[in-house]
N, CA, C and O of each residue as an XYZ file, in Angstrom:
604
protein
N       0.842     -1.189      0.000
C       0.000      0.000      0.000
C       0.879      1.241      0.000
O       1.896      1.307      0.691
N       0.470      2.206     -0.779
C       1.147      3.489     -0.805
C       0.759      4.274      0.442
O      -0.414      4.381      0.799
N       1.780      4.815      1.087
C       1.574      5.677      2.255
C       2.194      7.038      1.943
O       3.276      7.121      1.363
N       1.497      8.095      2.335
C       1.951      9.458      2.050
C       2.043     10.255      3.339
O       1.146     10.213      4.181
N       3.144     10.981      3.475
C       3.300     11.966      4.535
C       3.326     13.332      3.854
O       4.198     13.602      3.028
N       2.365     14.194      4.202
C       2.347     15.549      3.666
C       3.224     16.444      4.524
O       3.071     16.486      5.745
N       4.138     17.153      3.892
C       5.039     18.066      4.593
C       6.431     17.469      4.731
O       6.710     16.363      4.267
N       7.281     18.226      5.374
C       8.660     17.781      5.560
C       8.739     16.585      6.492
O       7.964     16.465      7.441
N       9.667     15.720      6.212
C       9.887     14.507      7.011
C      11.393     14.359      7.173
O      12.117     14.234      6.185
N      11.867     14.372      8.417
C      13.305     14.328      8.678
C      13.995     13.148      8.016
O      15.126     13.280      7.547
N      13.345     12.012      7.970
C      13.988     10.803      7.452
C      13.872     10.651      5.933
O      14.357      9.667      5.374
N      13.238     11.610      5.265
C      13.040     11.501      3.818
C      14.315     11.835      3.044
O      15.149     12.624      3.487
N      14.435     11.212      1.886
C      15.519     11.522      0.953
C      14.979     12.587     -0.002
O      14.047     12.338     -0.766
N      15.581     13.776      0.054
C      15.117     14.886     -0.773
C      15.895     15.001     -2.079
O      15.320     15.365     -3.105
N      17.175     14.702     -2.059
C      17.985     14.804     -3.269
C      18.119     13.411     -3.873
O      19.125     12.729     -3.674
N      17.103     13.003     -4.606
C      17.082     11.643     -5.147
C      18.189     11.419     -6.177
O      18.663     10.292     -6.319
N      18.612     12.454     -6.895
C      19.663     12.270     -7.896
C      20.985     11.886     -7.251
O      21.665     10.979     -7.730
N      21.353     12.559     -6.184
C      22.605     12.224     -5.482
C      22.479     10.856     -4.823
O      23.407     10.050     -4.880
N      21.344     10.594     -4.202
C      21.129      9.294     -3.554
C      21.208      8.175     -4.588
O      21.852      7.153     -4.353
N      20.555      8.366     -5.728
C      20.563      7.380     -6.808
C      21.996      7.133     -7.284
O      22.404      5.983     -7.447
N      22.744      8.180     -7.503
C      24.121      8.061     -7.985
C      24.968      7.175     -7.075
O      25.824      6.425     -7.543
N      24.722      7.271     -5.787
C      25.542      6.541     -4.816
C      24.988      5.178     -4.420
O      25.677      4.406     -3.754
N      23.754      4.869     -4.817
C      23.137      3.636     -4.348
C      22.633      2.681     -5.419
O      22.485      1.490     -5.145
N      22.364      3.162     -6.632
C      21.699      2.290     -7.596
C      22.592      1.123     -8.004
O      23.820      1.198     -7.961
N      21.928      0.048     -8.399
C      22.617     -1.155     -8.868
C      22.229     -1.396    -10.321
O      21.108     -1.099    -10.734
N      23.176     -1.940    -11.095
C      22.929     -2.184    -12.516
C      21.644     -2.974    -12.758
O      20.896     -2.675    -13.690
N      21.388     -3.976    -11.928
C      20.212     -4.828    -12.148
C      18.901     -4.051    -12.032
O      17.885     -4.478    -12.581
N      18.906     -2.933    -11.337
C      17.693     -2.128    -11.223
C      17.278     -1.561    -12.580
O      16.086     -1.426    -12.859
N      18.249     -1.234    -13.416
C      17.973     -0.580    -14.695
C      17.342     -1.550    -15.685
O      16.521     -1.150    -16.510
N      17.719     -2.816    -15.606
C      17.196     -3.815    -16.548
C      15.969     -4.551    -16.013
O      15.470     -5.475    -16.655
N      15.491     -4.151    -14.856
C      14.266     -4.703    -14.292
C      13.081     -4.287    -15.179
O      13.050     -3.153    -15.659
N      12.109     -5.179    -15.404
C      10.961     -4.823    -16.271
C      10.246     -3.535    -15.863
O       9.822     -2.765    -16.725
N      10.108     -3.296    -14.561
C       9.456     -2.056    -14.106
C      10.250     -0.839    -14.577
O       9.678      0.107    -15.117
N      11.561     -0.864    -14.372
C      12.405      0.265    -14.769
C      12.356      0.483    -16.279
O      12.296      1.622    -16.742
N      12.381     -0.592    -17.037
C      12.333     -0.468    -18.503
C      11.048      0.245    -18.933
O      11.082      1.120    -19.798
N       9.909     -0.131    -18.326
C       8.631      0.500    -18.662
C       8.597      1.975    -18.255
O       8.122      2.826    -19.008
N       9.110      2.267    -17.046
C       9.113      3.638    -16.538
C      10.022      4.521    -17.388
O       9.653      5.647    -17.724
N      11.195      4.024    -17.735
C      12.137      4.791    -18.558
C      11.515      5.094    -19.923
O      11.662      6.201    -20.441
N      10.832      4.129    -20.496
C      10.173      4.321    -21.790
C       9.048      5.351    -21.675
O       8.940      6.253    -22.506
N       8.218      5.214    -20.649
C       7.056      6.088    -20.501
C       7.436      7.512    -20.108
O       6.967      8.467    -20.728
N       8.261      7.667    -19.108
C       8.562      8.997    -18.573
C       9.617      9.719    -19.413
O       9.443     10.889    -19.753
N      10.700      9.035    -19.746
C      11.802      9.675    -20.472
C      11.798      9.375    -21.967
O      12.673      9.848    -22.692
N      10.816      8.587    -22.442
C      10.745      8.195    -23.849
C      12.079      7.620    -24.349
O      12.503      7.889    -25.472
N      12.723      6.829    -23.497
C      14.035      6.256    -23.802
C      13.996      4.748    -23.680
O      13.123      4.187    -23.017
N      14.957      4.089    -24.332
C      15.029      2.633    -24.347
C      16.280      2.150    -23.633
O      17.376      2.667    -23.850
N      16.102      1.156    -22.784
C      17.231      0.556    -22.087
C      17.935     -0.393    -23.057
O      17.331     -1.337    -23.567
N      19.207     -0.132    -23.302
C      20.026     -0.999    -24.141
C      20.662     -2.082    -23.259
O      20.607     -3.272    -23.569
N      21.256     -1.640    -22.172
C      21.778     -2.553    -21.148
C      21.855     -1.755    -19.847
O      21.369     -0.626    -19.783
N      22.450     -2.325    -18.834
C      22.462     -1.693    -17.516
C      23.181     -0.345    -17.495
O      22.951      0.464    -16.596
N      24.037     -0.102    -18.465
C      24.829      1.129    -18.467
C      24.529      2.079    -19.625
O      25.072      3.182    -19.677
N      23.672      1.659    -20.550
C      23.386      2.492    -21.717
C      21.876      2.578    -21.947
O      21.181      1.567    -22.044
N      21.400      3.812    -22.031
C      20.005      4.078    -22.337
C      19.992      4.968    -23.576
O      20.723      5.956    -23.644
N      19.168      4.619    -24.543
C      19.076      5.383    -25.783
C      17.972      6.429    -25.645
O      16.790      6.096    -25.563
N      18.372      7.681    -25.623
C      17.446      8.804    -25.500
C      17.273      9.459    -26.862
O      18.263      9.701    -27.552
N      16.033      9.755    -27.269
C      15.823     10.416    -28.558
C      16.355     11.854    -28.578
O      16.566     12.426    -29.647
N      16.565     12.425    -27.409
C      17.037     13.804    -27.312
C      18.547     13.864    -27.079
O      19.243     14.663    -27.705
N      19.049     13.022    -26.180
C      20.450     13.110    -25.757
C      21.365     12.059    -26.374
O      22.579     12.106    -26.179
N      20.800     11.116    -27.110
C      21.615     10.009    -27.630
C      21.793      8.954    -26.553
O      20.911      8.773    -25.713
N      22.908      8.262    -26.566
C      23.176      7.252    -25.542
C      23.600      7.932    -24.249
O      24.519      8.752    -24.229
N      22.918      7.579    -23.182
C      23.193      8.180    -21.871
C      23.393      7.088    -20.839
O      23.060      5.925    -21.067
N      23.943      7.481    -19.700
C      24.080      6.555    -18.569
C      22.834      6.676    -17.697
O      22.083      7.642    -17.827
N      22.608      5.721    -16.821
C      21.471      5.824    -15.898
C      21.512      7.096    -15.044
O      20.472      7.556    -14.573
N      22.684      7.657    -14.845
C      22.804      8.871    -14.041
C      22.172     10.082    -14.727
O      21.923     11.101    -14.083
N      21.912      9.973    -16.034
C      21.323     11.078    -16.777
C      19.808     10.944    -16.958
O      19.193     11.749    -17.657
N      19.214      9.940    -16.336
C      17.759      9.807    -16.360
C      17.126     10.974    -15.617
O      17.788     11.647    -14.827
N      15.862     11.209    -15.867
C      15.159     12.292    -15.174
C      15.051     11.993    -13.681
O      15.151     10.844    -13.249
N      14.846     13.049    -12.912
C      14.695     12.890    -11.470
C      13.510     12.023    -11.097
O      13.578     11.259    -10.134
N      12.425     12.134    -11.848
C      11.240     11.320    -11.572
C      11.502      9.844    -11.770
O      11.089      9.021    -10.953
N      12.192      9.499    -12.858
C      12.518      8.093    -13.121
C      13.444      7.554    -12.028
O      13.256      6.439    -11.541
N      14.432      8.342    -11.652
C      15.348      7.910    -10.582
C      14.571      7.659     -9.289
O      14.794      6.659     -8.606
N      13.665      8.571     -8.962
C      12.873      8.413     -7.740
C      12.018      7.146     -7.792
O      11.937      6.412     -6.807
N      11.384      6.887     -8.933
C      10.554      5.686     -9.073
C      11.383      4.409     -8.929
O      10.957      3.462     -8.269
N      12.551      4.383     -9.539
C      13.413      3.206     -9.434
C      13.854      3.005     -7.993
O      13.922      1.873     -7.515
N      14.154      4.094     -7.300
C      14.521      3.988     -5.880
C      13.354      3.484     -5.041
O      13.536      2.621     -4.183
N      12.156      4.017     -5.283
C      10.971      3.563     -4.534
C      10.764      2.068     -4.704
O      10.454      1.365     -3.741
N      10.933      1.585     -5.920
C      10.746      0.159     -6.202
C      11.767     -0.697     -5.471
O      11.424     -1.746     -4.925
N      13.007     -0.260     -5.459
C      14.095     -1.095     -4.969
C      14.499     -0.843     -3.524
O      15.239     -1.636     -2.942
N      14.030      0.235     -2.949
C      14.342      0.553     -1.557
C      13.068      0.971     -0.826
O      12.976      2.106     -0.357
N      12.079      0.069     -0.720
C      10.786      0.458     -0.140
C      10.859      0.852      1.335
O       9.906      1.432      1.854
N      11.940      0.559      2.009
C      12.077      0.942      3.415
C      12.483      2.394      3.605
O      12.420      2.911      4.720
N      12.895      3.052      2.545
C      13.276      4.460      2.597
C      12.084      5.329      2.205
O      11.201      4.887      1.469
N      12.064      6.551      2.695
C      11.030      7.516      2.326
C      11.648      8.480      1.318
O      12.664      9.117      1.596
N      11.027      8.579      0.152
C      11.531      9.468     -0.892
C      10.562     10.617     -1.114
O       9.345     10.440     -1.066
N      11.119     11.796     -1.358
C      10.316     12.974     -1.629
C       9.780     12.885     -3.055
O      10.527     13.077     -4.014
N       8.521     12.603     -3.190
C       7.910     12.467     -4.510
C       7.562     13.811     -5.126
O       7.076     13.860     -6.256
N       7.800     14.902     -4.410
C       7.635     16.211     -5.026
C       8.744     16.472     -6.048
O       8.686     17.452     -6.791
N       9.746     15.604     -6.086
C      10.759     15.645     -7.149
C      10.196     15.089     -8.453
O      10.784     15.280     -9.518
N       9.078     14.414     -8.371
C       8.460     13.776     -9.535
C       7.368     14.677    -10.103
O       6.727     15.430     -9.370
N       7.168     14.592    -11.387
C       6.027     15.259    -11.996
C       4.788     14.389    -11.843
O       4.882     13.237    -11.420
N       3.639     14.932    -12.184
C       2.402     14.165    -12.120
C       2.415     12.974    -13.077
O       1.627     12.043    -12.916
N       3.312     12.998    -14.079
C       3.415     11.856    -14.988
C       3.974     10.613    -14.285
O       3.931      9.515    -14.840
N       4.486     10.780    -13.094
C       4.974      9.640    -12.301
C       3.882      9.047    -11.406
O       4.053      7.954    -10.867
N       2.772      9.754    -11.245
C       1.739      9.353    -10.284
C       1.188      7.958    -10.570
O       1.018      7.161     -9.648
N       0.907      7.655    -11.839
C       0.344      6.329    -12.144
C       1.327      5.219    -11.777
O       0.911      4.129    -11.385
N       2.624      5.489    -11.903
C       3.636      4.481    -11.570
C       3.776      4.324    -10.064
O       4.042      3.226     -9.577
N       3.600      5.416     -9.321
C       3.619      5.336     -7.860
C       2.437      4.494     -7.387
O       2.589      3.640     -6.513
N       1.255      4.737     -7.966
C       0.077      3.928     -7.625
C       0.304      2.456     -7.991
O      -0.077      1.561     -7.237
N       0.916      2.216     -9.135
C       1.201      0.847     -9.582
C       2.098      0.129     -8.572
O       1.840     -1.023     -8.225
N       3.130      0.790     -8.108
C       4.010      0.201     -7.096
C       3.243     -0.095     -5.803
O       3.482     -1.103     -5.139
N       2.322      0.802     -5.465
C       1.544      0.635     -4.239
C       0.625     -0.575     -4.261
O       0.156     -1.013     -3.211
N       0.363     -1.117     -5.439
C      -0.462     -2.327     -5.536
C       0.311     -3.581     -5.157
O      -0.293     -4.586     -4.781
N       1.641     -3.540     -5.249
C       2.444     -4.740     -5.019
C       3.391     -4.639     -3.832
O       3.947     -5.648     -3.398
N       3.581     -3.436     -3.302
C       4.479     -3.297     -2.151
C       4.030     -2.135     -1.285
O       3.323     -1.236     -1.742
N       4.443     -2.166     -0.048
C       4.153     -1.079      0.882
C       5.381     -0.189      0.958
O       6.489     -0.658      1.217
N       5.172      1.088      0.731
C       6.261      2.055      0.830
C       5.674      3.430      1.123
O       4.472      3.652      0.982
N       6.547      4.347      1.533
C       6.124      5.684      1.938
C       6.827      6.735      1.096
O       8.020      6.634      0.809
N       6.062      7.742      0.708
C       6.624      8.925      0.074
C       6.213     10.135      0.900
O       5.237     10.082      1.648
N       6.958     11.217      0.762
C       6.456     12.462      1.320
C       6.208     13.421      0.173
O       6.885     13.382     -0.854
N       5.236     14.270      0.369
C       4.844     15.241     -0.655
C       4.778     16.632     -0.045
O       4.292     16.822      1.070
N       5.279     17.591     -0.801
C       5.185     18.990     -0.411
C       4.164     19.720     -1.278
O       4.041     20.944     -1.231
N       3.440     18.937     -2.068
C       2.351     19.443     -2.899
C       1.326     18.310     -3.033
O       1.577     17.185     -2.601
N       0.194     18.611     -3.625
C      -0.825     17.584     -3.856
C      -0.633     17.028     -5.257
O      -0.970     17.680     -6.246
N      -0.094     15.832     -5.334
C       0.138     15.170     -6.617
C      -1.198     14.733     -7.204
O      -2.103     14.332     -6.474
N      -1.314     14.813     -8.516
C      -2.549     14.418     -9.194
C      -2.509     12.932     -9.516
O      -1.804     12.506    -10.430
N      -3.266     12.146     -8.764
C      -3.332     10.704     -8.965
C      -4.479     10.291     -9.888
O      -4.767      9.100    -10.014
N      -5.123     11.238    -10.523
C      -6.109     10.920    -11.544
C      -7.515     10.710    -11.029
O      -7.812     10.933     -9.856
N      -8.372     10.275    -11.937
C      -9.809     10.166    -11.662
C     -10.238      8.806    -11.132
O     -11.330      8.679    -10.578
N      -9.412      7.805    -11.288
C      -9.770      6.455    -10.827
C      -9.684      6.366     -9.307
O      -8.993      7.163     -8.672
N     -10.384      5.399     -8.729
C     -10.286      5.172     -7.288
C      -8.948      4.525     -6.948
O      -8.352      3.831     -7.772
N      -8.491      4.760     -5.737
C      -7.228      4.205     -5.254
C      -7.301      4.102     -3.739
O      -8.285      4.519     -3.128
N      -6.272      3.556     -3.144
C      -6.147      3.540     -1.678
C      -4.777      4.068     -1.321
O      -3.753      3.469     -1.650
N      -4.777      5.201     -0.639
C      -3.535      5.802     -0.160
C      -3.723      6.124      1.314
O      -4.622      6.875      1.691
N      -2.863      5.545      2.136
C      -2.914      5.847      3.575
C      -2.189      7.161      3.815
O      -1.053      7.345      3.376
N      -2.857      8.075      4.518
C      -2.280      9.370      4.854
C      -1.676      9.243      6.250
O      -2.398      9.101      7.237
N      -0.359      9.295      6.322
C       0.324      9.039      7.598
C       0.231     10.185      8.587
O       0.484      9.981      9.774
N      -0.118     11.371      8.147
C      -0.328     12.472      9.082
C      -1.478     12.143     10.025
O      -1.535     12.656     11.143
N      -2.398     11.286      9.576
C      -3.529     10.796     10.362
C      -3.662      9.316     10.000
O      -4.311      8.979      9.009
N      -3.060      8.440     10.787
C      -2.947      7.026     10.412
C      -4.292      6.333     10.173
O      -4.327      5.244      9.600
N      -5.376      6.936     10.596
C      -6.687      6.326     10.375
C      -7.246      6.657      8.994
O      -8.192      6.016      8.536
N      -6.671      7.642      8.338
C      -7.236      8.142      7.096
C      -6.688      7.392      5.879
O      -5.476      7.286      5.691
N      -7.596      6.881      5.066
C      -7.248      6.308      3.767
C      -8.036      7.092      2.725
O      -9.265      7.134      2.757
N      -7.303      7.714      1.797
C      -7.943      8.446      0.708
C      -8.269      7.461     -0.405
O      -7.434      6.641     -0.785
N      -9.482      7.547     -0.919
C      -9.959      6.634     -1.964
C     -10.088      7.282     -3.337
O     -10.265      6.598     -4.345
N      -9.995      8.615     -3.363
C     -10.100      9.334     -4.630
C      -9.412     10.686     -4.483
O      -8.956     11.049     -3.398
N      -9.342     11.421     -5.577
C      -8.618     12.687     -5.557
C      -9.238     13.717     -4.628
O      -8.513     14.522     -4.045
N     -10.548     13.718     -4.473
C     -11.156     14.700     -3.580
C     -10.711     14.468     -2.137
O     -10.345     15.415     -1.440
N     -10.741     13.219     -1.692
C     -10.278     12.910     -0.331
C      -8.788     13.199     -0.186
O      -8.343     13.706      0.844
N      -8.022     12.873     -1.222
C      -6.579     13.115     -1.187
C      -6.289     14.615     -1.150
O      -5.429     15.070     -0.395
N      -7.011     15.374     -1.967
C      -6.852     16.822     -1.992
C      -7.212     17.439     -0.642
O      -6.490     18.303     -0.144
N      -8.315     17.005     -0.052
C      -8.720     17.519      1.261
C      -7.632     17.285      2.305
O      -7.316     18.177      3.092
N      -7.065     16.084      2.306
C      -5.999     15.765      3.266
C      -4.763     16.611      2.983
O      -4.153     17.163      3.899
N      -4.400     16.708      1.706
C      -3.219     17.481      1.347
C      -3.327     18.929      1.779
O      -2.393     19.486      2.358
N      -4.460     19.533      1.498
C      -4.664     20.936      1.876
C      -4.576     21.086      3.392
O      -3.925     22.005      3.888
N      -5.223     20.195      4.123
C      -5.226     20.275      5.586
C      -3.807     20.173      6.152
O      -3.396     21.012      6.952
N      -3.066     19.152      5.739
C      -1.761     18.920      6.348
C      -0.668     19.823      5.798
O       0.271     20.148      6.525
N      -0.756     20.231      4.562
C       0.228     21.168      4.036
C       0.006     22.562      4.604
O       0.963     23.309      4.807
N      -1.245     22.916      4.860
C      -1.543     24.202      5.501
C      -0.929     24.226      6.903
O      -0.342     25.230      7.307
N      -1.063     23.126      7.641
C      -0.451     23.053      8.981
C       1.061     23.206      8.891
O       1.676     23.828      9.757
N       1.657     22.647      7.854
C       3.110     22.727      7.646
C       3.550     24.174      7.470
O       4.591     24.583      7.984
N       2.746     24.950      6.737
C       3.089     26.338      6.455
C       2.916     27.217      7.672
O       3.729     28.103      7.932
N       1.846     26.966      8.421
C       1.548     27.812      9.579
C       2.410     27.437     10.704
O       2.318     28.031     11.779
């Protein structure tokens, strides 16, 4: 299940690019999930663990992937860590939900990410009893807890 903490979280990883650079493993890049995410988000093809073919940049290393792709790969492979998903665009939201169907992990958000019109289950950790089932419930929680963060 996907769990979300709205606002700053001391234990969260905020600089996913630096964290990725120092922690990723070659096998993560050739994992079917990573291949799909790299294709969808960065419109690039995985050639092997060290080479990705980008239509814009040519052949690149995994270190040159977008921040959103790096964050998604980290979420998949390090579910015990909390990653700041505000580094991701809304185009990553469907992949975050997809991961939440098969594993339990936590992200923190400093904004209200758009998870779309379909129903979902996201546990809001600011209030452990709250599970958002759609964007309206998620938006209500986000506004409430992010407002508290600001004040």
